[in-house]
DSSP file (Angstrom, degrees, kcal/mol; ACC not computed):
  #  RESIDUE AA STRUCTURE BP1 BP2  ACC     N-H-->O    O-->H-N    N-H-->O    O-->H-N    TCO  KAPPA ALPHA  PHI   PSI    X-CA   Y-CA   Z-CA
    1    1 A M              0   0    0      0, 0.0     2,-0.3     0, 0.0    45,-0.2   0.000 360.0 360.0 360.0 136.9   12.1   -6.7   -7.0
    2    2 A E  E     -a   46   0A   0     43,-1.2    45,-2.5    18,-0.0    46,-1.6  -0.747 360.0-127.0-123.4 167.6    9.7   -4.0   -8.0
    3    3 A I  E     -a   48   0A   0     -2,-0.3    19,-0.6    44,-0.2     2,-0.3  -0.947  25.5-168.3-112.9 135.6    7.7   -1.1   -6.5
    4    4 A A  E     -ab  49  22A   0     44,-2.7    46,-3.3    -2,-0.4     2,-0.4  -0.902   5.2-155.3-122.9 154.2    4.0   -0.8   -7.1
    5    5 A L  E     -ab  50  23A   0     17,-2.1    19,-2.6    -2,-0.3     2,-0.5  -0.996   7.4-169.9-132.7 132.8    1.6    2.0   -6.4
    6    6 A I  E     +ab  51  24A   0     44,-2.6    46,-1.9    -2,-0.4     2,-0.3  -0.988  43.0 103.9-117.4 119.7   -2.2    1.9   -5.8
    7    7 A G  E     - b   0  25A   0     17,-2.1    19,-2.6    -2,-0.5     2,-0.1  -0.940  65.1 -54.1-170.3-170.3   -3.7    5.4   -5.8
    8    8 A D     >  -     0   0    0     -2,-0.3     4,-2.6    17,-0.2     5,-0.2  -0.313  60.0 -96.5 -82.6 170.6   -5.7    8.2   -7.4
    9    9 A K  H  > S+     0   0    0      1,-0.2     4,-2.5     2,-0.2     5,-0.2   0.857 120.5  50.6 -63.2 -38.0   -4.8    9.7  -10.8
   10   10 A H  H  > S+     0   0    0      2,-0.2     4,-1.9     1,-0.2    -1,-0.2   0.918 113.9  44.4 -67.5 -41.8   -2.8   12.6   -9.5
   11   11 A T  H  > S+     0   0    0      2,-0.2     4,-2.2     1,-0.2     5,-0.2   0.911 113.5  51.8 -66.6 -42.6   -0.6   10.5   -7.3
   12   12 A I  H  X S+     0   0    0     -4,-2.6     4,-2.4     1,-0.2    -2,-0.2   0.933 109.1  49.5 -59.6 -48.1   -0.2    7.9  -10.1
   13   13 A Y  H  X S+     0   0    0     -4,-2.5     4,-2.0     1,-0.2    -1,-0.2   0.902 110.4  50.7 -61.7 -41.3    0.9   10.5  -12.6
   14   14 A G  H  X S+     0   0    0     -4,-1.9     4,-1.0     1,-0.2    -1,-0.2   0.917 112.8  45.0 -62.5 -43.6    3.5   11.9  -10.2
   15   15 A F  H  <>S+     0   0    0     -4,-2.2     5,-2.5     2,-0.2     4,-0.3   0.821 108.7  56.7 -72.7 -30.2    5.0    8.5   -9.5
   16   16 A R  H ><5S+     0   0    0     -4,-2.4     3,-1.3     1,-0.2    -1,-0.2   0.906 105.3  52.1 -64.0 -40.0    5.0    7.5  -13.1
   17   17 A L  H 3<5S+     0   0    0     -4,-2.0    -1,-0.2     1,-0.3    -2,-0.2   0.812 106.0  55.2 -63.5 -29.0    7.1   10.6  -13.8
   18   18 A A  T 3<5S-     0   0    0     -4,-1.0    -1,-0.3    -5,-0.1    -2,-0.2   0.510 128.9 -97.4 -82.8  -4.6    9.4    9.4  -11.1
   19   19 A G  T < 5S+     0   0    0     -3,-1.3     2,-0.6    -4,-0.3    -3,-0.2   0.477  74.9 141.7 106.9   2.3    9.9    6.1  -12.9
   20   20 A I      < +     0   0    0     -5,-2.5    -1,-0.3     1,-0.2    -2,-0.1  -0.693  22.0 178.5 -78.9 117.9    7.4    3.8  -11.1
   21   21 A K        +     0   0    0     -2,-0.6     2,-1.4   -18,-0.2    -1,-0.2   0.798  60.6  74.1 -92.7 -31.0    6.0    1.6  -13.9
   22   22 A K  E     +b    4   0A   0    -19,-0.6   -17,-2.1     2,-0.0     2,-0.4  -0.676  65.9 151.5 -88.7  89.7    3.6   -0.7  -11.9
   23   23 A T  E     -b    5   0A   0     -2,-1.4     2,-0.5   -19,-0.2   -17,-0.2  -0.935  30.9-160.0-124.2 146.0    0.8    1.6  -11.0
   24   24 A F  E     -b    6   0A   0    -19,-2.6   -17,-2.1    -2,-0.4     2,-0.5  -0.969  12.8-145.8-129.3 115.1   -2.9    0.9  -10.4
   25   25 A L  E     -b    7   0A   0     -2,-0.5     2,-0.6   -19,-0.2   -17,-0.2  -0.682  13.7-171.5 -83.4 123.0   -5.5    3.7  -10.8
   26   26 A I        +     0   0    0    -19,-2.6     3,-0.2    -2,-0.5   -17,-0.1  -0.884  25.8 146.8-118.5  97.8   -8.3    3.3   -8.3
   27   27 A E  S    S+     0   0    0     -2,-0.6     2,-0.7     1,-0.3    -1,-0.2   0.869  81.4  29.5 -91.1 -51.6  -11.1    5.8   -9.0
   28   28 A D  S    S-     0   0    0      2,-0.1     2,-2.0     0, 0.0    -1,-0.3  -0.901  88.3-142.7-110.7 101.0  -14.0    3.7   -8.0
   29   29 A S        -     0   0    0     -2,-0.7     2,-0.5    -3,-0.2    -3,-0.1  -0.422  23.0-179.1 -74.2  83.9  -12.6    1.4   -5.3
   30   30 A R     >  -     0   0    0     -2,-2.0     4,-2.0     1,-0.1     3,-0.4  -0.742  25.2-140.3 -81.4 125.6  -14.5   -1.8   -6.0
   31   31 A Q  H  > S+     0   0    0     -2,-0.5     4,-2.3     1,-0.2     5,-0.2   0.798  97.7  56.3 -62.8 -32.3  -13.3   -4.3   -3.4
   32   32 A E  H  > S+     0   0    0      2,-0.2     4,-2.1     1,-0.2    -1,-0.2   0.914 108.8  47.6 -66.2 -41.2  -13.1   -7.3   -5.8
   33   33 A D  H  > S+     0   0    0     -3,-0.4     4,-2.4     2,-0.2    -2,-0.2   0.931 113.5  46.6 -64.0 -46.3  -10.7   -5.4   -8.1
   34   34 A I  H  X S+     0   0    0     -4,-2.0     4,-2.7     1,-0.2     5,-0.2   0.888 110.5  53.2 -65.4 -39.3   -8.5   -4.2   -5.3
   35   35 A R  H  X S+     0   0    0     -4,-2.3     4,-2.3    -5,-0.2    -1,-0.2   0.915 111.0  47.4 -61.1 -43.0   -8.4   -7.7   -3.8
   36   36 A G  H  X S+     0   0    0     -4,-2.1     4,-2.2     2,-0.2    -2,-0.2   0.899 111.8  49.8 -64.9 -42.3   -7.3   -9.1   -7.2
   37   37 A I  H  X S+     0   0    0     -4,-2.4     4,-2.2     2,-0.2    -2,-0.2   0.943 113.4  45.5 -61.7 -48.8   -4.6   -6.4   -7.6
   38   38 A L  H  X S+     0   0    0     -4,-2.7     4,-2.4     1,-0.2    -2,-0.2   0.897 110.9  52.9 -63.6 -40.9   -3.2   -7.1   -4.2
   39   39 A K  H  X S+     0   0    0     -4,-2.3     4,-1.7    -5,-0.2    -1,-0.2   0.917 110.4  48.5 -61.3 -42.9   -3.3  -10.8   -4.6
   40   40 A G  H  X S+     0   0    0     -4,-2.2     4,-1.4     1,-0.2    -1,-0.2   0.890 111.5  49.2 -62.9 -40.4   -1.3  -10.5   -7.9
   41   41 A L  H  <>S+     0   0    0     -4,-2.2     5,-0.7     1,-0.2    -2,-0.2   0.863 109.4  52.0 -68.9 -35.6    1.2   -8.2   -6.3
   42   42 A F  H  <5S+     0   0    0     -4,-2.4    -1,-0.2     1,-0.2    -2,-0.2   0.856 113.8  43.8 -68.0 -34.1    1.7  -10.6   -3.4
   43   43 A E  H  <5S+     0   0    0     -4,-1.7    -1,-0.2    -5,-0.2    -2,-0.2   0.711 108.0  72.8 -82.4 -21.1    2.3  -13.5   -5.8
   44   44 A D  T  <5S-     0   0    0     -4,-1.4    -3,-0.1    -5,-0.2     0, 0.0  -0.070 103.3 -93.9 -80.6-175.1    4.6  -11.4   -8.0
   45   45 A S  T   5S+     0   0    0    -44,-0.0   -43,-1.2    30,-0.0     2,-0.4  -0.008  72.8 142.4 -92.3  29.9    8.1  -10.2   -7.2
   46   46 A T  E   < -a    2   0A   0     -5,-0.7   -43,-0.2   -45,-0.2     3,-0.1  -0.578  27.4-178.4 -75.5 128.0    6.9   -6.9   -5.8
   47   47 A A  E     +     0   0A   0    -45,-2.5    29,-2.7    -2,-0.4     2,-0.4   0.775  68.3  31.0 -95.7 -32.2    8.9   -5.8   -2.8
   48   48 A L  E     -ac   3  76A   0    -46,-1.6   -44,-2.7    27,-0.2     2,-0.6  -0.991  59.9-166.6-136.3 126.1    7.1   -2.6   -1.9
   49   49 A I  E     -ac   4  77A   0     27,-3.4    29,-2.8    -2,-0.4     2,-0.5  -0.956   9.4-162.0-112.7 115.8    3.5   -1.7   -2.3
   50   50 A L  E     +ac   5  78A   0    -46,-3.3   -44,-2.6    -2,-0.6     2,-0.4  -0.825  13.5 178.0 -93.8 133.4    2.7    2.0   -1.9
   51   51 A I  E     -ac   6  79A   0     27,-2.3    29,-2.2    -2,-0.5   -44,-0.2  -1.000  31.2-112.0-138.4 135.9   -1.0    2.8   -1.3
   52   52 A T  E  >  - c   0  80A   0    -46,-1.9     4,-2.5    -2,-0.4     5,-0.2  -0.336  27.4-120.4 -68.1 149.8   -2.6    6.1   -0.7
   53   53 A E  H  > S+     0   0    0     27,-2.2     4,-2.3     1,-0.2     5,-0.2   0.862 109.6  54.2 -59.3 -40.5   -4.0    6.6    2.8
   54   54 A K  H  > S+     0   0    0      1,-0.2     4,-1.6     2,-0.2    -1,-0.2   0.919 111.9  43.6 -64.2 -43.3   -7.6    7.2    1.7
   55   55 A I  H  > S+     0   0    0      1,-0.2     4,-1.7     2,-0.2    -1,-0.2   0.902 111.6  54.6 -67.7 -40.1   -7.7    4.0   -0.3
   56   56 A A  H  < S+     0   0    0     -4,-2.5    -2,-0.2     1,-0.2    -1,-0.2   0.881 106.7  51.8 -61.3 -38.0   -6.0    2.1    2.6
   57   57 A E  H >< S+     0   0    0     -4,-2.3     3,-0.8     1,-0.2    -1,-0.2   0.892 109.5  49.9 -64.4 -38.9   -8.7    3.4    5.0
   58   58 A E  H 3< S+     0   0    0     -4,-1.6     3,-0.2     1,-0.2    -1,-0.2   0.813 119.9  35.4 -69.7 -30.1  -11.5    2.1    2.6
   59   59 A I  T 3X S+     0   0    0     -4,-1.7     4,-2.2     1,-0.2     3,-0.4  -0.035  73.1 129.8-116.7  30.7   -9.9   -1.3    2.3
   60   60 A R  H <> S+     0   0    0     -3,-0.8     4,-1.9     1,-0.2     5,-0.2   0.868  75.4  51.7 -53.3 -41.7   -8.5   -1.9    5.8
   61   61 A D  H  > S+     0   0    0     -3,-0.2     4,-2.0     1,-0.2    -1,-0.2   0.866 108.5  50.9 -66.9 -35.8  -10.2   -5.3    6.0
   62   62 A I  H  > S+     0   0    0     -3,-0.4     4,-2.4     2,-0.2    -1,-0.2   0.898 107.6  53.3 -67.0 -40.2   -8.8   -6.5    2.7
   63   63 A L  H  X S+     0   0    0     -4,-2.2     4,-0.7     1,-0.2    -2,-0.2   0.902 110.0  47.6 -62.0 -40.5   -5.2   -5.4    3.8
   64   64 A K  H >< S+     0   0    0     -4,-1.9     3,-0.7    -5,-0.2     4,-0.3   0.895 112.0  50.2 -67.0 -38.6   -5.6   -7.5    6.9
   65   65 A E  H >< S+     0   0    0     -4,-2.0     3,-1.4     1,-0.2    -2,-0.2   0.870 104.4  58.3 -65.0 -37.3   -6.9  -10.4    4.9
   66   66 A M  H >< S+     0   0    0     -4,-2.4     3,-2.0     1,-0.3     4,-0.4   0.664  83.4  83.3 -69.8 -16.1   -4.0  -10.2    2.4
   67   67 A D  G X< S+     0   0    0     -3,-0.7     3,-1.0    -4,-0.7    -1,-0.3   0.772  80.2  65.8 -58.5 -24.9   -1.5  -10.7    5.2
   68   68 A R  G <  S+     0   0    0     -3,-1.4    -1,-0.3    -4,-0.3    -2,-0.2   0.698  96.8  54.5 -73.4 -16.0   -2.0  -14.4    4.9
   69   69 A F  G <  S+     0   0    0     -3,-2.0    -1,-0.2    -4,-0.2    -2,-0.2   0.512  84.0 115.7 -88.5  -6.3   -0.4  -14.3    1.4
   70   70 A R    <   -     0   0    0     -3,-1.0     2,-0.7    -4,-0.4   -27,-0.0  -0.414  55.3-153.4 -69.9 134.1    2.7  -12.6    2.8
   71   71 A K  B >   -D   74   0B   0      3,-1.4     3,-1.3   -29,-0.2     2,-0.3  -0.901  68.0 -44.7-107.3 102.2    5.9  -14.6    2.5
   72   72 A G  T 3  S-     0   0    0     -2,-0.7    -2,-0.0     1,-0.2     0, 0.0  -0.618 116.0 -33.7  74.4-132.1    8.1  -13.4    5.3
   73   73 A I  T 3  S+     0   0    0     -2,-0.3    -1,-0.2    -3,-0.0    -3,-0.0   0.417 102.6 137.7-101.8   0.1    8.0   -9.6    5.5
   74   74 A M  B <   +D   71   0B   0     -3,-1.3    -3,-1.4     1,-0.1   -27,-0.1  -0.760  50.3  35.5 -99.2 143.5    7.7   -9.1    1.7
   75   75 A P  S    S-     0   0    0      0, 0.0     2,-0.4     0, 0.0   -27,-0.2   0.628  78.9-151.0 -80.2 153.7    6.0   -7.3    0.2
   76   76 A I  E     -c   48   0A   0    -29,-2.7   -27,-3.4    -2,-0.1     2,-0.6  -0.744   6.7-149.3 -86.0 131.0    6.0   -4.3    2.5
   77   77 A I  E     -c   49   0A   0     -2,-0.4     2,-0.5   -29,-0.2   -27,-0.2  -0.917  16.8-175.4-104.7 120.9    2.9   -2.2    2.3
   78   78 A L  E     -c   50   0A   0    -29,-2.8   -27,-2.3    -2,-0.6     2,-0.4  -0.968  17.1-141.4-120.7 126.1    3.5    1.5    3.0
   79   79 A Q  E     -c   51   0A   0     -2,-0.5   -27,-0.2   -29,-0.2    15,-0.1  -0.715  23.4-176.1 -87.5 133.3    0.7    4.1    3.2
   80   80 A I  E     -c   52   0A   0    -29,-2.2   -27,-2.2    -2,-0.4     2,-0.1  -0.899  30.9 -99.7-125.7 154.9    1.5    7.4    1.6
   81   81 A P        -     0   0    0      0, 0.0     2,-0.1     0, 0.0   -29,-0.0  -0.405  38.7-134.5 -67.4 150.6   -0.5   10.7    1.5
   82   82 A D  B >   -E   85   0C   0      3,-0.8     3,-1.9    -2,-0.1   -75,-0.0  -0.205  41.4 -75.1 -92.4-167.7   -2.3   11.4   -1.8
   83   83 A S  T 3  S+     0   0    0      1,-0.3    -1,-0.0    -2,-0.1   -74,-0.0   0.697 129.6  61.4 -65.1 -18.2   -2.4   14.6   -3.8
   84   84 A G  T 3  S-     0   0    0      1,-0.3    -1,-0.3     0, 0.0     0, 0.0   0.523 115.2-106.8 -84.3  -6.6   -4.8   16.1   -1.2
   85   85 A G  B <   -E   82   0C   0     -3,-1.9    -3,-0.8     2,-0.0    -1,-0.3  -0.379  51.7 -37.4 104.7 174.4   -2.3   15.8    1.6
   86   86 A P        -     0   0    0      0, 0.0     2,-0.2     0, 0.0    -6,-0.0  -0.351  54.0-122.8 -74.8 151.4   -2.0   13.5    4.6
   87   87 A L        -     0   0    0     -2,-0.1     2,-0.7     1,-0.0    -2,-0.0  -0.619  30.2-108.6 -84.2 151.1   -4.9   12.2    6.7
   88   88 A I        -     0   0    0     -2,-0.2     2,-0.4     2,-0.0    -1,-0.0  -0.740  49.6-179.1 -81.6 120.3   -4.9   12.9   10.4
   89   89 A S        -     0   0    0     -2,-0.7     3,-0.1     1,-0.1     0, 0.0  -0.927  37.7-152.2-127.9 145.3   -4.3    9.6   12.0
   90   90 A K  S    S+     0   0    0     -2,-0.4     2,-0.5     1,-0.1    -1,-0.1   0.715  90.3  55.5 -83.2 -22.0   -4.0    8.4   15.5
   91   91 A V  S    S-     0   0    0      4,-0.0    -1,-0.1     3,-0.0     3,-0.1  -0.951  79.3-138.9-116.5 127.7   -1.7    5.5   14.5
   92   92 A D     >  -     0   0    0     -2,-0.5     4,-2.2     1,-0.2     5,-0.2  -0.755  11.1-154.7 -83.5 114.4    1.5    6.2   12.5
   93   93 A P  H  > S+     0   0    0      0, 0.0     4,-2.1     0, 0.0    -1,-0.2   0.840  92.7  52.1 -62.7 -32.9    1.7    3.4    9.9
   94   94 A M  H  > S+     0   0    0      2,-0.2     4,-2.3     1,-0.2     5,-0.2   0.910 109.4  49.3 -68.3 -41.7    5.5    3.6    9.6
   95   95 A R  H  > S+     0   0    0      1,-0.2     4,-2.4     2,-0.2    -1,-0.2   0.897 111.9  49.2 -63.3 -40.5    5.9    3.2   13.4
   96   96 A E  H  X S+     0   0    0     -4,-2.2     4,-2.5     2,-0.2    -1,-0.2   0.878 109.4  52.2 -66.1 -38.2    3.5    0.2   13.3
   97   97 A L  H  X S+     0   0    0     -4,-2.1     4,-2.2     2,-0.2    -2,-0.2   0.921 111.9  45.5 -62.9 -44.4    5.5   -1.4   10.5
   98   98 A I  H  X S+     0   0    0     -4,-2.3     4,-3.1     2,-0.2     5,-0.5   0.908 112.9  51.0 -65.2 -41.9    8.7   -1.0   12.4
   99   99 A K  H  X S+     0   0    0     -4,-2.4     4,-2.0     1,-0.2    -2,-0.2   0.906 112.6  45.8 -62.1 -42.6    7.1   -2.4   15.6
  100  100 A R  H  < S+     0   0    0     -4,-2.5    -1,-0.2     2,-0.2    -2,-0.2   0.874 118.0  43.1 -68.4 -37.4    5.7   -5.4   13.7
  101  101 A T  H  < S+     0   0    0     -4,-2.2    -2,-0.2    -5,-0.2    -3,-0.2   0.929 123.0  34.6 -75.2 -46.8    9.1   -6.1   12.0
  102  102 A V  H  < S-     0   0    0     -4,-3.1    -3,-0.2     2,-0.2    -2,-0.2   0.844 103.7-125.1 -78.9 -35.5   11.4   -5.5   14.9
  103  103 A G  S  < S+     0   0    0     -4,-2.0     2,-0.3    -5,-0.5    -4,-0.1   0.306  81.0  50.1 107.1  -9.3    9.1   -6.9   17.5
  104  104 A F  S    S-     0   0    0     -6,-0.3     2,-0.4    -5,-0.0    -1,-0.2  -0.973  90.0 -90.8-153.6 163.7    9.0   -3.9   19.9
  105  105 A E        -     0   0    0     -2,-0.3     2,-0.6    -3,-0.1    -9,-0.1  -0.627  30.7-147.6 -83.6 133.1    8.5   -0.2   19.7
  106  106 A I              0   0    0     -2,-0.4    -7,-0.1   -11,-0.2    -8,-0.1  -0.887 360.0 360.0-100.1 122.0   11.5    2.0   19.1
  107  107 A A              0   0    0     -2,-0.6    -1,-0.1     0, 0.0    -2,-0.0   0.441 360.0 360.0 -94.3 360.0   11.2    5.4   20.9
C-alpha cells in the first residue's frame, strides 16, 4: 500500500523530501488529466491520496464521480493545505471522512 500526493510544486517537493515517491504535479489543472490520475490511483494499490485543498476545490465534481471506483473505504482521500496555508472552510474534511466511515458524527 502506498501514499500518493496531488499538489503544487512546493508541496510536492516537500513531500518528496519526506519520502513520498508517488507525486503528481498539477500546475494547470486540466480535468481530463486529473481524472486519469485519480482513476489510476483508485485501480492501483494506493491506500492514501493526499490532495491540496485548492486543487480539491477545483475538482470537487471529479472527486464525487471517482467515489464509484472505490473498493470499500480504500483509497482514503485526505485534503491538506498547500504551501500557501489552509483555506477557510465551512466543512472540516477530516470530520466528514470520520462521519462517513463511522456512520455518525463524533463530538
